[in-house]
C-alpha positions as CSV (number, residue, x, y, z in Angstrom):
1,M,174.6,65.1,308.1
2,V,174.8,69.0,307.6
3,A,177.3,70.7,309.5
4,L,176.1,72.0,312.7
5,D,177.0,75.5,311.8
6,D,174.6,75.9,308.8
7,A,171.4,76.1,310.6
8,Q,170.2,79.6,310.5
9,P,170.9,82.1,313.2
10,V,168.7,84.5,315.3
11,S,168.3,88.0,314.1
12,A,169.8,90.4,316.3
13,S,166.9,92.2,315.8
14,V,164.4,90.3,317.5
15,I,166.0,88.4,320.2
16,Q,164.5,91.0,322.9
17,I,161.1,89.7,322.7
18,G,160.9,87.5,325.9
19,D,159.7,84.2,327.2
20,A,155.9,83.0,327.2
21,R,155.9,84.4,330.9
22,E,156.4,88.3,330.0
23,R,154.4,87.7,327.3
24,F,151.5,86.1,329.2
25,A,151.9,88.8,331.5
26,Q,151.9,91.6,329.1
27,W,148.5,90.0,327.4
28,R,146.5,89.7,330.7
29,A,147.8,93.4,331.8
30,G,145.9,94.6,328.5
31,K,148.9,95.1,326.6
32,A,148.6,92.9,323.9
33,G,145.5,92.3,322.3
34,K,142.5,90.7,323.0
35,V,143.6,87.2,321.7
36,L,146.8,85.4,322.9
37,A,147.2,83.1,320.1
38,V,149.4,79.9,321.0
39,S,151.3,76.7,319.0
40,V,152.4,74.5,320.3
41,I,154.8,72.1,318.2
42,G,156.0,68.4,319.5
43,D,155.6,65.2,319.5
44,S,152.9,62.4,321.1
45,Y,153.3,64.0,324.3
46,T,150.9,67.3,323.0
47,A,150.1,65.0,319.9
48,G,147.9,62.8,322.4
49,Q,146.2,65.7,323.8
50,D,144.7,63.8,326.7
51,F,148.4,63.4,328.4
52,Y,148.0,67.0,329.6
53,L,147.4,69.6,326.8
54,N,143.7,69.4,326.8
55,K,144.0,69.6,331.2
56,L,146.1,72.9,330.7
57,V,144.3,74.7,327.9
58,Q,140.5,74.6,329.7
59,R,142.1,75.6,332.7
60,V,143.6,78.7,331.1
61,A,140.6,79.0,328.6
62,G,138.4,79.3,331.9
63,E,140.6,82.0,333.2
64,T,141.3,84.1,330.2
65,G,138.1,83.2,327.7
66,F,138.4,80.9,324.7
67,A,139.2,82.5,320.9
68,G,138.6,79.6,318.9
69,P,140.3,76.1,318.4
70,G,142.8,77.7,316.0
71,Y,144.4,74.9,313.9
72,V,142.6,71.6,313.6
73,G,144.9,68.8,311.8
74,F,143.7,65.9,310.0
75,N,146.8,63.9,311.4
76,H,146.1,64.6,315.3
77,G,143.3,67.2,315.7
78,A,142.5,70.0,317.8
79,A,144.1,71.1,321.0
80,L,140.6,70.0,323.0
81,G,140.8,67.3,320.9
82,G,138.5,64.7,322.5
83,T,135.8,66.8,324.2
84,H,135.3,70.1,322.8
85,F,136.5,69.3,319.1
86,K,136.1,65.8,318.3
87,Y,137.9,64.2,315.7
88,T,140.6,61.1,315.0
89,R,142.1,59.3,312.1
90,S,142.1,56.0,314.0
91,S,138.2,56.0,314.1
92,D,135.4,55.6,311.0
93,K,132.7,57.6,312.8
94,Y,135.2,60.8,312.0
95,F,137.5,59.8,309.1
96,G,137.0,57.1,306.3
97,G,136.7,56.2,302.6
98,G,140.1,55.9,301.0
99,W,142.3,58.5,302.7
100,K,146.2,57.9,302.2
101,V,148.3,59.3,305.1
102,S,151.7,60.4,304.4
103,D,154.6,59.4,306.3
104,L,155.8,61.9,308.8
105,G,158.1,64.5,308.0
106,Q,156.2,66.5,305.5
107,A,156.4,70.3,305.2
108,S,153.2,70.3,307.1
109,P,152.2,72.2,310.4
110,D,151.7,68.6,312.0
111,S,154.3,66.6,310.0
112,R,151.6,64.6,307.8
113,T,149.1,65.5,305.3
114,V,146.4,63.5,304.2
115,T,145.6,62.9,300.0
116,G,142.0,62.4,298.8
117,R,140.3,60.5,296.2
118,A,136.5,60.4,295.5
119,G,134.6,58.8,298.3
120,A,136.9,59.9,300.7
121,W,135.4,61.8,304.1
122,L,136.2,63.9,307.2
123,Q,134.0,64.6,309.9
124,V,135.0,67.4,313.1
125,D,132.4,68.0,315.9
126,G,132.1,71.2,317.7
127,N,130.8,70.2,321.3
128,P,130.7,73.0,324.0
129,T,130.6,73.4,327.9
130,P,130.0,75.8,330.4
131,R,133.4,77.1,330.3
132,I,134.0,76.7,326.7
133,D,132.1,78.3,323.9
134,T,132.6,76.1,320.8
135,A,130.9,78.3,318.4
136,V,133.1,79.1,315.0
137,T,132.6,82.7,313.4
138,Q,135.5,81.9,310.1
139,A,137.0,79.0,309.0
140,K,139.6,78.4,306.0
141,L,140.7,75.5,304.7
142,L,144.1,74.6,304.6
143,Y,145.8,72.2,301.4
144,L,149.0,71.5,298.7
145,G,147.6,72.4,295.4
146,N,149.0,70.2,293.2
147,G,147.7,72.1,289.8
148,E,145.0,70.2,289.6
149,A,141.4,70.9,290.1
150,S,139.5,68.8,292.7
151,E,135.8,68.5,293.4
152,L,134.3,68.5,297.2
153,R,131.8,69.5,299.4
154,Y,131.2,70.6,303.1
155,R,128.7,71.2,305.4
156,W,128.3,72.6,308.9
157,S,125.2,70.3,310.1
158,P,123.6,67.1,308.7
159,A,120.6,69.4,308.4
160,Q,122.3,71.8,306.5
161,D,122.4,71.7,302.9
162,W,125.8,71.0,301.1
163,Q,128.3,73.7,299.9
164,P,130.1,73.2,296.9
165,L,134.3,73.6,297.3
166,K,136.6,73.8,294.2
167,L,140.8,73.4,294.9
168,A,143.0,74.4,292.8
169,G,146.4,76.3,292.2
170,S,150.1,74.2,293.1
171,G,151.5,75.0,296.7
172,V,150.4,76.1,300.1
173,Q,146.7,77.5,299.7
174,E,143.7,78.4,301.9
175,V,140.3,78.8,300.9
176,P,137.5,80.3,303.2
177,L,134.7,78.3,304.4
178,A,130.9,80.1,304.1
179,G,128.3,78.6,305.8
180,L,129.1,78.3,309.2
181,S,126.4,77.6,312.0
182,T,125.8,79.9,314.8
183,A,124.6,76.9,316.7
184,K,127.6,76.3,319.3
185,D,126.9,72.3,318.9
186,W,128.4,71.6,315.4
187,S,129.0,68.5,312.8
188,F,131.5,70.3,309.8
189,R,131.5,67.1,307.0
190,L,133.9,67.5,304.0
191,E,133.5,64.7,301.0
192,V,135.8,64.3,298.3
193,L,134.0,64.2,295.0
194,Q,136.6,64.3,291.9
195,G,140.2,64.7,292.2
196,A,142.8,63.8,294.9
197,P,143.3,66.8,296.8
198,T,146.3,66.8,299.5
199,L,145.2,68.2,302.9
200,F,146.9,70.1,306.2
201,G,144.0,71.0,308.1
202,L,141.5,73.8,309.3
203,W,141.8,76.7,311.0
204,M,139.1,78.2,312.7
205,R,138.5,81.0,315.4
206,N,135.6,83.1,317.1
207,D,134.8,86.4,317.5
208,Q,135.8,86.6,321.9
209,P,138.6,87.4,323.8
210,G,140.5,84.8,325.1
211,I,143.5,81.9,324.0
212,R,143.8,80.1,321.2
213,V,145.8,77.0,320.8
214,S,146.6,75.6,317.9
215,K,148.2,72.0,318.1
216,L,151.2,71.3,316.0
217,A,152.6,68.2,317.0
218,A,152.5,64.5,315.8
219,S,153.1,61.1,317.5
220,G,156.3,59.8,317.1
221,A,157.9,62.7,315.5
222,A,161.7,63.8,316.4
223,S,163.2,67.3,316.0
224,A,164.0,66.2,312.2
225,D,160.9,66.2,311.1
226,F,160.3,69.5,311.5
227,Y,163.4,71.0,309.9
228,H,165.1,69.7,306.7
229,A,168.0,71.4,305.0
230,D,165.8,71.3,301.6
231,P,165.1,75.0,300.9
232,Q,162.1,73.5,299.0
233,W,160.3,71.7,302.0
234,Q,161.7,75.0,304.2
235,A,159.6,76.8,301.5
236,Q,156.5,74.9,301.9
237,W,156.3,74.5,305.6
238,K,157.0,78.3,306.2
239,A,154.1,78.9,303.9
240,V,151.8,76.9,305.7
241,V,152.5,77.3,309.0
242,A,152.1,81.3,308.6
243,K,149.1,81.4,308.0
244,I,148.4,80.2,311.4
245,P,148.7,83.4,313.8
246,A,151.1,82.8,316.6
247,D,151.9,85.2,319.8
248,V,153.9,82.4,321.6
249,Y,155.0,78.8,320.6
250,L,156.1,76.4,322.7
251,I,158.1,73.8,321.4
252,M,158.7,70.4,323.0
253,L,160.9,67.7,321.3
254,G,163.9,65.6,321.9
255,G,161.3,62.3,323.7
256,N,162.1,60.8,320.1
257,D,165.3,61.7,319.3
258,Q,166.3,60.0,322.4
259,G,164.6,56.9,321.3
260,F,166.1,56.9,318.4
261,G,169.6,58.1,319.3
262,V,170.2,61.1,317.7
263,K,173.1,62.8,318.9
264,P,172.5,66.1,320.9
265,E,174.3,67.7,318.5
266,Q,172.3,67.0,315.8
267,Y,169.4,67.4,318.1
268,L,170.2,71.3,319.0
269,H,170.9,71.6,315.1
270,N,167.2,71.0,314.4
271,V,166.3,72.9,316.9
272,Q,168.3,75.9,315.6
273,G,167.0,75.1,311.9
274,L,163.4,75.2,313.2
275,V,163.5,78.3,315.4
276,G,165.3,80.2,312.6
277,M,162.2,79.2,310.2
278,L,159.4,80.3,312.6
279,R,161.9,83.7,313.2
280,E,161.9,84.1,309.7
281,I,157.8,84.1,309.2
282,Q,156.4,85.4,312.8
283,P,159.6,88.0,313.8
284,A,157.7,89.4,316.6
285,A,156.5,85.6,318.7
286,S,157.7,84.4,321.8
287,I,159.5,81.0,321.0
288,N,160.0,78.9,324.0
289,L,161.8,75.5,324.3
290,V,161.0,72.9,327.1
291,M,162.5,70.1,327.7
292,R,161.2,66.8,328.5
293,Q,161.6,64.6,331.7
294,D,163.5,61.3,331.6
295,T,162.1,58.2,331.7
296,T,163.4,54.3,332.1
297,R,163.5,53.5,328.4
298,S,166.6,52.3,327.5
299,S,168.5,55.1,325.3
300,A,171.8,56.2,324.4
301,Y,171.6,59.3,325.6
302,P,169.7,60.9,328.5
303,M,167.3,63.7,328.1
304,A,170.0,65.9,330.1
305,A,172.4,65.3,327.4
306,Y,170.0,67.6,325.1
307,A,169.4,69.8,327.7
308,Q,172.9,70.6,327.8
309,V,173.0,71.8,324.6
310,L,170.0,72.9,324.4
311,E,169.9,75.4,327.1
312,P,172.9,77.5,326.6
313,W,172.1,78.2,323.1
314,A,168.5,79.3,324.1
315,R,170.1,81.6,326.8
316,E,172.3,83.0,324.5
317,Q,169.5,83.9,321.7
318,H,166.8,85.0,324.3
319,L,164.7,82.5,324.0
320,G,162.7,81.2,326.6
321,F,164.0,77.7,328.5
322,T,162.6,75.4,331.1
323,N,162.5,71.6,331.9
324,L,160.3,69.3,333.1
325,Q,163.1,67.3,334.5
326,C,163.0,69.7,338.0
327,A,159.1,69.1,337.9
328,F,159.6,65.3,338.0
329,G,162.0,65.1,340.2
330,P,165.8,63.8,339.5
331,D,165.4,60.6,340.0
332,A,163.4,58.5,336.6
333,K,163.3,55.1,338.4
334,R,161.6,56.7,341.6
335,Y,159.1,58.7,339.9
336,A,158.4,56.1,337.1
337,A,156.0,53.7,338.5
338,A,153.4,56.1,339.2
339,M,153.8,58.5,336.7
340,I,154.6,56.9,333.5
341,G,152.7,54.5,331.6
342,P,153.8,50.6,331.4
343,D,155.6,51.6,327.7
344,K,158.3,53.2,330.1
345,I,158.0,56.6,327.5
346,H,153.9,58.0,327.9
347,P,152.9,60.1,331.0
348,L,149.7,58.5,333.2
349,P,147.0,61.2,332.4
350,A,145.6,61.2,336.0
351,T,149.5,61.2,337.7
352,G,152.4,62.5,335.4
353,G,150.2,64.4,333.3
354,K,148.7,66.5,335.6
355,V,152.2,67.5,336.8
356,I,152.9,68.8,333.1
357,A,150.0,70.6,332.7
358,D,150.4,72.4,336.4
359,Y,153.6,72.7,335.7
360,F,152.9,74.6,332.2
361,Y,150.1,76.3,333.6
362,G,152.6,77.9,336.7
363,W,155.4,79.0,334.3
364,I,153.1,80.7,331.6
365,M,150.9,82.3,334.0
366,G,153.0,83.8,335.9
367,G,152.9,81.5,339.5
368,K,155.2,79.6,341.7
369,T,156.7,76.1,339.8
370,D,158.3,73.0,341.8
371,C,161.9,74.2,340.6
372,N,161.6,78.2,340.0
373,A,165.2,77.8,339.0
374,A,165.0,76.2,336.0
375,S,162.0,79.3,334.5
376,R,164.4,81.6,335.4
């Protein structure tokens, strides 16, 4: 185990960036550009976009505008997955033909990579609604080069001719994708013809002002999956995450640390390391730490034990900090039956998920929350 004080410190030159509320307020006042790029780092609460993230992004984008899907990882898809940008590894409509999915903890934006072989394919569909324009004007594929060439092809609709794509190089790479359809309703399909490419995901945008949310989350992930002491791991993670622009980071990790019995001190060390890496690649970004609420799952540590070590450090470093516990109330036994699913872990989308989405909205948009003291 690495000593706690080995974690990289936050540079004093960037500790006055301000929390998410301040950054959102500056942006809405027209003082921070036309697009606000947000990256959300987390576990299944975030990766399973139906728990809270989809509703939150739709609500904010409906008021401020929508600037495109951002990062669509081939692990868990888009922030607006399931409704506007459909992709999932669990359906043979979107993923098939012989992909190898890595274990958690890879130096990837969403903690996994997928490696293909000839015949492997995947598909991402764009489906607009009156308030969300899913048209894309720029797209790039992020991948990990292995020093050997791979041949792929892609198209943006079944009626379009295939576009050839050659992947080469070593380490983190990106390649722009041409032939984008002007249609808002599109179907991107990528197929491997030759070689064994390792892919991270897509990054996409449009030309509209508004919010752009990238989902950097993995079901089952703990804090150690987003920070390794190994310098090569860190170099790769920073290289690929730096290719996903972000003005604001929202980090909600700890639920699986609790499930695995990770000591609070080690959890803090991992979060400190993650924040240090983000400061290196995006020194002007607002970094915000979110503590998840307790559930009735049996565990060695309550979430409060993680909050007790995380909050003082976050305040000291002038990072944003908020605690979902105050939105749910102090007694998990009282809210669990109505708010948490039968697995005793995940929120019920219509109740617990709504509480989370409403709380996040009130916090980042500057409105009132159920516990303003936690958002001071």
